[in-house]
C-alpha positions as CSV (number, residue, x, y, z in Angstrom):
1,M,-3.5,5.0,18.0
2,S,-6.8,3.4,17.8
3,Q,-7.8,0.6,20.3
4,T,-9.9,-1.4,17.0
5,C,-7.7,-1.4,14.6
6,A,-5.5,-4.2,14.2
7,F,-2.4,-2.2,12.6
8,C,-2.2,0.0,15.9
9,R,-2.9,-2.7,18.5
10,I,0.8,-4.5,15.9
11,V,2.6,-1.0,16.3
12,A,1.9,-0.6,20.4
13,G,3.4,-4.2,20.1
14,E,-0.6,-6.1,21.8
15,L,-0.8,-8.2,18.1
16,P,2.4,-9.9,17.6
17,A,4.0,-9.7,13.9
18,E,6.9,-10.6,12.2
19,V,8.7,-7.5,11.9
20,V,11.2,-6.7,9.3
21,H,11.7,-3.2,9.6
22,A,10.8,-0.4,12.4
23,D,11.3,2.9,12.6
24,D,10.2,6.2,14.5
25,R,7.3,6.5,12.1
26,A,6.6,3.1,10.5
27,L,6.4,-0.4,11.1
28,A,6.9,-3.2,8.5
29,F,6.2,-6.7,8.7
30,L,5.0,-9.9,7.0
31,D,1.1,-10.5,6.2
32,H,-0.3,-13.1,7.9
33,R,-2.7,-13.8,5.0
34,P,0.0,-13.3,1.7
35,L,-0.6,-13.2,-1.3
36,F,2.9,-15.2,-1.5
37,R,5.2,-15.8,1.0
38,G,7.6,-12.6,2.1
39,H,4.1,-9.6,1.1
40,V,5.4,-7.2,3.5
41,L,2.8,-5.0,4.6
42,L,4.3,-1.3,5.7
43,V,2.2,1.4,7.9
44,P,2.9,4.4,9.4
45,R,3.2,4.6,13.3
46,A,0.2,7.3,13.3
47,H,-3.3,5.9,12.5
48,V,-4.4,7.6,9.3
49,T,-7.0,5.3,6.8
50,V,-5.3,6.8,3.4
51,L,-3.2,8.2,1.5
52,S,-4.2,11.3,1.3
53,D,-4.5,12.0,5.5
54,L,-0.9,10.9,5.5
55,P,1.2,14.2,7.2
56,A,3.6,15.7,4.3
57,A,6.4,15.5,6.7
58,D,6.1,11.8,6.3
59,V,5.2,11.3,2.8
60,G,8.6,11.3,1.5
61,P,9.8,9.2,3.9
62,F,7.8,6.7,3.9
63,F,8.1,6.4,0.2
64,L,11.3,6.1,0.6
65,L,10.9,3.1,2.7
66,A,8.5,2.1,0.6
67,Q,11.2,1.4,-2.2
68,R,14.3,0.1,0.2
69,L,11.2,-2.9,1.1
70,E,10.2,-3.5,-3.3
71,R,13.8,-4.1,-3.4
72,A,14.7,-6.3,-0.7
73,V,11.5,-8.0,-0.9
74,E,12.9,-9.1,-4.6
75,D,17.1,-9.1,-3.7
76,G,16.0,-11.3,-0.4
77,L,13.7,-13.6,-1.8
78,G,14.8,-14.0,-5.5
79,A,12.6,-12.2,-7.1
80,D,11.6,-11.4,-10.8
81,G,9.9,-8.4,-9.5
82,S,7.3,-6.9,-7.0
83,L,4.0,-5.9,-7.1
84,V,3.5,-2.7,-4.9
85,L,0.1,-0.9,-4.5
86,I,-2.4,0.1,-1.9
87,N,-6.1,0.3,-1.4
88,N,-7.4,3.5,-0.4
89,V,-11.0,2.7,1.3
90,V,-12.7,0.1,-1.4
91,S,-10.6,-3.3,-0.8
92,Q,-8.5,-1.8,2.0
93,S,-9.4,-5.5,4.5
94,V,-7.9,-3.0,7.9
95,P,-8.8,1.1,7.9
96,H,-5.3,1.7,8.4
97,L,-3.3,3.0,5.2
98,H,-0.7,0.1,3.9
99,L,1.3,-0.6,1.5
100,H,1.8,-3.6,0.1
101,V,5.3,-5.3,-1.5
102,I,4.3,-8.8,-2.9
103,P,7.0,-10.7,-4.8
104,R,6.3,-12.0,-7.8
105,R,7.7,-14.4,-10.3
106,R,7.0,-15.1,-13.7
107,K,4.1,-17.2,-14.1
108,D,3.4,-17.8,-10.2
109,G,-0.5,-17.5,-11.6
110,L,-1.4,-14.7,-10.3
111,R,-3.7,-12.9,-12.5
112,F,-3.8,-9.6,-11.5
113,W,-6.6,-7.7,-13.7
114,L,-7.2,-4.4,-14.0
115,G,-10.5,-3.9,-15.6
116,P,-13.3,-3.9,-16.9
117,R,-12.4,-1.2,-18.2
118,H,-14.5,1.7,-19.1
119,P,-13.1,3.9,-22.2
120,Y,-13.7,7.5,-23.1
121,D,-16.2,8.2,-26.1
122,A,-18.5,10.6,-26.8
123,E,-20.6,10.4,-24.1
124,N,-18.2,10.5,-21.2
125,P,-14.6,12.2,-22.9
126,A,-11.6,12.5,-20.8
127,A,-11.9,16.1,-21.3
128,E,-14.1,16.4,-19.2
129,F,-13.1,14.0,-16.3
130,A,-9.4,15.6,-16.9
131,E,-11.0,18.6,-16.2
132,K,-12.0,17.6,-13.3
133,I,-9.7,16.6,-11.8
134,R,-7.8,19.4,-12.4
135,A,-10.3,21.6,-10.5
136,A,-10.5,19.1,-7.3
137,L,-6.2,20.2,-7.7
138,R,-6.7,23.6,-7.7
139,E,-8.8,23.5,-4.5
C-alpha cells in the first residue's frame, strides 16, 4: 500500500467512497468525478501501477469481476451498453491500476474518438511493428 495513493487510501478506508463491491483482492466503487452517473472504478487491493504489474494469479479474478461489473452497470442502470477501459500511465490520473466501467446510452453525447489515426505505409510497414511486438513477447 502506498500512503500517497488515493486508491490505496480508499482501499484502506481512509478516504470515503461509495463501494459497490469488495472482496479480498479487489474493490469497486463509484468514480467521484463520473463521466456518467454509475461510472465504476475497479481496483486491485494491492498497489500496482499498470496492468502488467498485476500478479498472474490475480488477473483472472480481476477480469471475471470486471465482467460482472459490466453486466451489473448495464442491467442495474438500464444502460444500452458500457465503455470498459484501462489507461496505463498515459491519461492515468491515479497511478494505481484501475478499470473503468462507464454506462452508455445511445446518443449520450460521448464522442470517444481514438485518433488521430496513423496508418501503416511503405516507410512504416505493419510487418516491422508486428515483428517488434512478437520479439518483445518472446523475451
